[in-house]
C-alpha positions as CSV (number, residue, x, y, z in Angstrom):
1,X,116.9,161.5,211.2
2,X,115.1,164.3,212.7
3,X,111.4,164.7,211.4
4,X,111.5,168.4,210.3
5,X,114.8,169.6,207.9
6,X,117.5,171.1,209.3
7,X,118.6,174.6,208.6
8,X,122.4,174.0,209.2
9,X,122.5,171.6,206.9
10,X,120.5,173.2,204.3
11,X,122.5,176.3,203.7
12,X,125.7,174.5,204.0
13,X,123.8,172.4,201.4
14,X,123.6,175.6,199.5
15,X,127.2,177.2,200.5
16,X,128.9,173.6,198.9
17,X,126.9,174.6,195.7
18,X,127.8,177.7,195.6
19,X,124.6,179.1,195.7
20,X,124.1,182.5,197.9
21,X,120.7,183.0,200.0
22,X,119.3,185.5,198.1
23,X,119.2,182.7,194.9
24,X,118.2,180.6,197.8
25,X,115.2,182.9,198.1
26,X,114.4,183.8,194.6
27,X,113.7,180.2,194.2
28,X,111.8,179.4,197.0
29,X,110.5,182.7,198.4
30,X,109.4,181.2,202.1
31,X,112.9,179.2,202.5
32,X,113.4,180.9,206.1
33,X,109.9,180.0,206.7
34,X,110.4,176.3,206.4
35,X,112.6,176.6,209.6
36,X,109.8,178.8,211.6
37,X,106.9,176.5,211.5
38,X,105.3,179.2,209.4
39,X,105.5,177.6,206.4
40,X,105.9,173.7,205.5
41,X,107.9,173.2,202.0
42,X,106.3,170.3,199.9
43,X,107.7,167.7,198.9
44,X,108.1,168.6,195.4
45,X,109.7,171.7,196.7
46,X,112.2,169.7,199.1
47,X,113.2,167.3,196.3
48,X,114.1,170.4,194.1
49,X,115.8,172.1,196.6
50,X,117.9,168.7,197.3
51,X,118.6,168.2,193.4
52,X,119.1,172.1,193.3
53,X,122.2,171.8,195.8
54,X,123.5,168.2,195.3
55,X,122.7,166.2,197.9
56,X,120.0,163.5,199.0
57,X,116.4,164.2,200.5
58,X,117.2,162.5,203.5
59,X,120.5,164.9,203.9
60,X,118.2,168.0,204.6
61,X,116.7,165.9,207.7
62,X,119.8,164.7,209.1
63,X,120.9,165.7,212.5
64,X,124.2,165.3,211.7
65,X,126.3,167.4,209.1
66,X,126.8,164.7,205.6
67,X,129.5,163.4,205.1
68,X,130.9,164.3,201.7
69,X,134.5,164.5,202.6
70,X,136.9,162.9,199.6
71,X,136.6,160.1,198.9
72,X,140.2,159.2,197.8
73,X,143.5,160.6,198.9
74,X,144.6,164.1,197.9
75,X,147.4,164.3,196.1
76,X,147.3,168.5,196.4
77,X,147.5,168.7,199.9
78,X,150.4,170.5,201.7
79,X,151.6,169.0,205.1
80,X,148.4,166.4,205.0
81,X,146.1,168.9,205.1
82,X,143.6,169.4,202.2
83,X,143.3,172.1,200.1
84,X,139.5,172.4,199.8
85,X,136.2,170.8,200.8
86,X,135.3,169.0,197.5
87,X,132.7,170.6,195.5
88,X,129.6,168.3,194.4
89,X,131.3,167.5,190.9
90,X,134.1,166.6,191.9
91,X,132.8,164.7,194.5
92,X,129.9,162.9,192.2
93,X,132.4,162.9,189.7
94,X,134.5,160.5,191.9
95,X,131.5,158.7,192.8
96,X,130.7,157.4,189.4
97,X,133.7,156.6,188.3
98,X,134.5,154.4,191.8
99,X,130.9,152.6,190.9
100,X,132.6,151.6,187.3
101,X,135.7,150.2,188.6
102,X,133.8,148.4,191.2
103,X,131.7,146.9,188.2
104,X,135.0,146.1,186.1
105,X,136.6,144.8,188.9
106,X,133.4,142.1,189.2
107,X,133.3,141.7,185.2
108,X,137.2,141.4,184.8
109,X,137.3,138.7,187.7
110,X,134.5,137.1,186.3
111,X,136.2,136.6,182.8
112,X,139.2,135.7,184.3
113,X,141.2,138.9,183.3
114,X,144.2,139.1,183.9
115,X,146.0,141.5,186.1
116,X,148.0,144.9,185.0
117,X,151.1,144.3,186.6
118,X,152.5,147.9,185.5
119,X,150.2,149.1,188.5
120,X,152.2,149.0,191.7
121,X,155.5,147.9,189.5
122,X,157.6,150.7,191.3
123,X,155.7,150.5,195.0
124,X,159.3,149.0,196.4
125,X,161.0,152.0,194.9
126,X,161.9,155.9,196.4
127,X,160.6,158.8,194.7
128,X,163.8,160.3,193.7
129,X,165.5,161.8,190.5
130,X,167.0,158.4,189.3
131,X,163.8,156.9,189.4
132,X,162.2,159.6,187.5
133,X,164.3,158.6,184.8
134,X,164.0,154.7,185.6
135,X,160.0,155.6,185.4
136,X,160.3,157.5,182.4
137,X,162.2,155.2,180.3
138,X,159.5,151.9,181.3
139,X,156.6,154.0,180.4
140,X,158.6,154.0,176.9
141,X,159.4,150.4,176.8
142,X,155.6,149.2,177.9
143,X,153.8,151.3,175.7
144,X,156.1,150.8,172.8
145,X,157.0,154.5,171.8
146,X,160.3,156.0,170.3
147,X,161.4,158.9,172.3
148,X,159.8,161.1,169.1
149,X,156.3,159.8,169.0
150,X,154.9,163.1,169.4
151,X,156.5,164.5,166.6
152,X,154.8,162.3,164.2
153,X,150.8,164.4,164.9
154,X,149.9,167.7,163.5
155,X,147.8,168.3,165.9
156,X,147.6,167.8,170.1
157,X,144.7,166.2,170.0
158,X,145.8,163.5,167.9
159,X,148.6,162.6,170.1
160,X,146.5,162.7,172.8
161,X,144.0,160.4,171.2
162,X,147.2,158.0,170.1
163,X,148.9,158.3,174.0
164,X,145.2,157.2,175.4
165,X,144.9,154.8,173.4
166,X,147.8,153.2,173.6
167,X,147.1,153.1,177.3
168,X,144.0,151.7,177.6
169,X,145.6,148.8,175.3
170,X,147.7,147.7,178.8
171,X,144.1,147.5,180.0
172,X,144.1,150.9,182.2
173,X,141.0,152.5,181.5
174,X,141.2,156.6,180.8
175,X,138.3,158.5,180.6
176,X,138.1,162.3,179.7
177,X,135.2,164.4,180.7
178,X,134.6,168.0,181.4
179,X,131.3,167.9,183.1
180,X,129.3,165.5,185.6
181,X,128.2,162.5,184.0
182,X,126.5,164.7,180.4
183,X,125.1,167.3,182.3
184,X,126.7,170.4,180.7
185,X,125.1,172.8,183.1
186,X,127.2,171.1,185.9
187,X,131.3,171.6,184.6
188,X,134.6,170.3,186.6
189,X,136.6,173.1,187.9
190,X,140.2,172.5,186.4
191,X,141.3,175.0,189.5
192,X,140.0,172.0,191.6
193,X,141.9,169.4,190.0
194,X,143.0,168.0,186.4
195,X,142.3,164.6,186.9
196,X,142.6,161.9,189.2
197,X,143.6,157.6,190.0
198,X,141.9,155.1,191.3
199,X,144.6,152.4,191.0
200,X,143.8,149.0,190.9
201,X,145.5,145.6,189.4
202,X,142.4,144.2,187.7
203,X,140.8,147.2,187.0
204,X,143.1,150.5,187.0
205,X,141.3,154.2,186.1
206,X,142.4,157.3,185.3
207,X,140.4,160.3,184.6
208,X,141.3,163.4,183.4
209,X,139.2,166.9,182.9
210,X,138.2,167.5,179.9
211,X,138.0,171.0,180.5
212,X,141.7,171.2,180.5
213,X,143.5,172.8,177.8
214,X,144.7,169.6,175.6
215,X,148.4,170.1,176.4
216,X,148.1,170.0,180.2
217,X,145.6,166.8,179.4
218,X,148.8,164.8,178.0
219,X,150.8,166.0,181.2
220,X,147.8,165.2,183.3
221,X,147.8,161.4,181.6
222,X,151.9,160.7,182.5
223,X,151.2,162.0,185.5
224,X,148.3,160.0,186.7
225,X,150.6,156.7,185.0
226,X,153.4,157.5,187.9
227,X,151.1,157.4,190.3
228,X,149.9,154.3,189.4
229,X,153.4,152.8,189.1
230,X,153.2,153.2,192.9
231,X,149.8,152.0,193.2
232,X,148.2,155.2,194.4
233,X,144.9,156.0,194.6
234,X,144.0,159.9,194.8
235,X,143.3,162.9,193.1
236,X,145.7,165.6,191.3
237,X,146.2,169.0,190.2
238,X,149.4,168.5,188.2
239,X,150.5,172.0,186.8
240,X,152.6,171.7,183.5
241,X,153.6,175.6,184.0
242,X,154.6,176.3,187.7
243,X,157.0,174.5,189.9
244,X,155.7,173.5,193.1
245,X,157.9,171.7,196.2
246,X,154.7,171.4,198.6
247,X,154.2,168.2,197.6
248,X,157.0,165.5,197.0
249,X,154.7,163.0,195.3
250,X,153.4,165.5,193.1
251,X,157.1,166.9,192.2
252,X,158.1,163.3,191.3
253,X,154.8,161.9,189.0
254,X,155.6,165.7,187.5
255,X,158.8,164.9,186.6
256,X,158.5,161.9,185.1
257,X,155.8,163.0,182.9
258,X,158.2,165.9,182.4
259,X,160.5,163.5,180.9
260,X,158.9,160.7,179.2
261,X,157.4,164.4,177.1
262,X,160.3,166.0,176.8
263,X,163.1,163.8,176.6
264,X,167.0,165.4,177.2
265,X,168.1,164.1,173.5
266,X,165.3,165.9,171.3
267,X,165.9,168.8,173.0
268,X,169.3,169.2,172.4
269,X,168.7,167.6,168.7
270,X,166.3,170.6,168.1
271,X,168.2,173.2,170.0
272,X,171.2,172.4,168.3
273,X,169.8,172.4,164.9
274,X,168.0,175.9,165.4
275,X,169.5,179.0,164.4
276,X,166.6,181.3,165.8
277,X,166.4,182.8,169.3
278,X,166.0,181.6,173.1
279,X,162.3,181.6,173.0
280,X,161.7,180.7,169.1
281,X,163.9,177.5,170.1
282,X,161.5,176.9,172.8
283,X,158.2,177.5,170.9
284,X,159.3,175.4,168.4
285,X,160.9,172.4,170.6
286,X,157.3,172.5,172.4
287,X,155.5,172.1,169.3
288,X,157.0,169.1,167.8
289,X,156.7,167.7,171.0
290,X,152.9,168.5,171.6
291,X,153.7,170.0,175.0
292,X,153.0,173.5,177.4
293,X,156.0,176.0,176.5
294,X,156.7,176.5,180.1
295,X,157.7,172.3,180.0
296,X,160.6,173.1,177.8
297,X,161.3,176.1,178.9
298,X,161.7,174.5,182.4
299,X,163.7,170.9,181.0
300,X,166.2,173.2,179.4
301,X,167.0,174.8,182.7
302,X,167.7,172.1,183.9
303,X,169.5,170.9,181.1
304,X,171.6,174.1,181.8
305,X,170.9,175.1,178.1
306,X,169.7,178.7,179.6
307,X,170.0,180.3,183.1
308,X,167.6,180.7,185.8
309,X,167.5,184.9,184.5
310,X,166.7,183.5,181.1
311,X,164.0,181.0,181.9
312,X,162.3,183.7,184.1
313,X,162.5,186.1,180.7
314,X,161.2,183.2,178.6
315,X,157.8,182.8,181.1
316,X,157.2,186.2,181.5
317,X,157.1,186.2,177.6
318,X,155.2,183.3,176.9
319,X,152.9,184.6,179.5
320,X,152.5,188.1,178.3
321,X,151.0,186.2,174.8
322,X,148.6,184.2,176.0
323,X,144.7,185.2,175.6
324,X,141.8,184.0,178.2
325,X,140.5,180.8,177.3
326,X,137.2,180.9,176.0
327,X,135.0,177.8,176.9
328,X,132.0,176.8,174.6
329,X,129.3,174.1,174.6
330,X,130.2,173.3,171.3
331,X,127.8,170.3,169.8
332,X,130.9,168.6,168.0
333,X,130.6,164.6,167.6
334,X,128.2,163.2,170.2
335,X,129.3,159.9,169.6
336,X,133.2,160.8,169.9
337,X,132.1,163.0,172.8
338,X,130.8,160.1,174.3
339,X,133.6,157.6,174.1
340,X,135.8,160.0,175.3
341,X,133.7,160.0,178.3
342,X,133.3,156.0,178.8
343,X,136.9,155.6,177.9
344,X,137.7,152.6,175.4
345,X,138.2,149.7,178.2
346,X,135.0,150.2,180.0
347,X,132.9,150.7,177.0
348,X,134.1,147.6,175.4
349,X,133.7,145.9,178.7
350,X,129.7,147.2,179.4
351,X,129.0,145.9,175.5
352,X,130.7,142.8,175.9
353,X,129.2,142.1,179.2
354,X,125.3,143.1,177.9
355,X,125.8,140.5,175.0
356,X,126.7,137.3,177.1
357,X,124.1,138.1,180.3
358,X,126.1,139.7,182.6
359,X,124.9,142.7,183.6
360,X,120.7,143.8,182.0
361,X,120.7,146.3,179.7
362,X,118.5,148.6,182.3
363,X,121.6,148.5,184.2
364,X,124.3,148.6,181.8
365,X,122.7,151.7,180.7
366,X,122.8,153.2,184.0
367,X,126.1,152.7,184.6
368,X,127.0,154.6,181.3
369,X,124.2,157.5,182.3
370,X,122.1,157.1,179.2
371,X,118.8,155.6,178.4
372,X,118.1,152.2,177.1
373,X,117.2,153.5,173.5
374,X,120.5,156.0,173.5
375,X,122.8,153.1,174.9
376,X,121.4,151.5,172.0
377,X,122.0,153.8,169.4
378,X,125.9,154.5,171.0
379,X,127.0,150.9,170.7
380,X,125.3,150.9,167.5
381,X,127.3,153.7,166.0
382,X,130.6,152.7,167.9
383,X,130.7,148.9,167.6
């Protein structure tokens, strides 16, 4: 490490955090002079700059560019080339989830938990059309769900929570969060990623971007389960609206999610029972099954219930009805939100470990991104 600030690293850190030069100078008026030798920043200023750009203080003095590449496989890639450099928000979220997974692996091994045998259960099989059906059937059987399970719920939120809880009952941690830790000023970008999975037989973990639409979250959840079946760790951007053939792995997992969530027998049942037009039929099926309209439209195309021309007409009409989604920072129920951000598997484990003395309150609070008082209040409420 060198003894003075590295200008190239400082500018790179700012660019990575989407901060332009004018914003830097506004916050640090003598920024350029830091590197000219005419003004030395204070320790406090350097710490503020490091915090602002989400790097460590030592990174700013490094004589080499810090390595903040994606720590896991990138399923969003085209021809094995990563689509974009990970944002600080994605990088920090993956880092935190990897810390939690490592802790769970140690704790579950210590407590002699059984492996989650679903992880890697399809690893020796091809990712083909036949195994899309096989894996979809396996998931219905494993989760003890009938094909029409989603129709029993009034809202998408209720269906999502039910499915999430079913998956977590298998020992698969599911975390849903739309910000870094609990920091609402650092939202996660849906256009960058919708979810990722950390495969491990002892402590598998699925992360869902909570800023996404709920129908998309359900789709991503099943998509990531498909990755777990092949023991694949990586970040995804599964698109439940547009088909892409750029990545065969993602296309396969999308196929599993679509077949699991929109079974052919249910489509045919609702299709034949309805006397309305094609658009309304598609909309009714999507509402019943708690999925995106386009997922159903593509399934009825695959089942030859409509031709490609009709599919694109449906697509265009549906898109014309959409309004921009307004994101709000409404408070909501803190404890329910925090439970989603921790997941049942992780929160149950950390509370048991604290009570058995396996981990200290201080370390447990740190892993859950709370102070000790908040940690105790949270578990008093949810336990």
